[in-house]
Phi, psi and omega in degrees: 000141185296323181295318179295319179296318179296319178297319180296319178295318180296316179298318180297317181292327179291328179296331183274356182268128176255138180237144178210139178237146174204157178290145176281116183233008180229153181280126181244320188213148176289358179251002180234121178292158179274076176199165180104194183224142172265141177235111182261142175218128179216150172266150176302122183299133174230240175281341179235150176248138174221124179223132176228137177233124179243133176253127176238154177217117181063032180082356180260139175291131179255317185201148173227133177233139178229152176220130174232156180196172181238135181294132175221145176291143177273096179235162177304318182296314180293322178294316178296319179299317179296319179297318181291320181287330185227061187294333184245028185300315180298316178300318180298315182296312180298319178297316180297321178298313180292325177299315179295324178297319178296317178300316179297318180298316179295332177281353179090012179289129182275149177280149178255133179293147177287122179283168174297149178295141179292159177238120004284159183281353180241134176269127179250122179250120179270133181289133177270123180256124179303147180303132180090347180278153179260143176274162181299338182274350179279142177237166179285000000 
């Protein structure tokens, strides 16, 4: 039956999605305060890449960023091809960032001061291992 097949496909695609949440603790933009939570979602990379990052603050969506891509071998030919197809990509990205900053300023959005760097400056996340599970460093 088509409905059962569709449900199985949906379940399979959900199994491949990894989710991770963390508090926003670093300065990213002069228009975003250092508060809220990041919600990361990615599919296990195969032939296609899918990554989504959502920033929320007080339960409200603040920003969503997505990246998709297609797997390609890193060869001299492919790198040269990308350079030829997108010679001004960095310029385009920097220009787009500044264009959006001007738009935000015209809308009256105030800039947020850069806070002091947190101490320690590196976040260390320890992996939680379920009780009874073995870590990769354990041997028989």
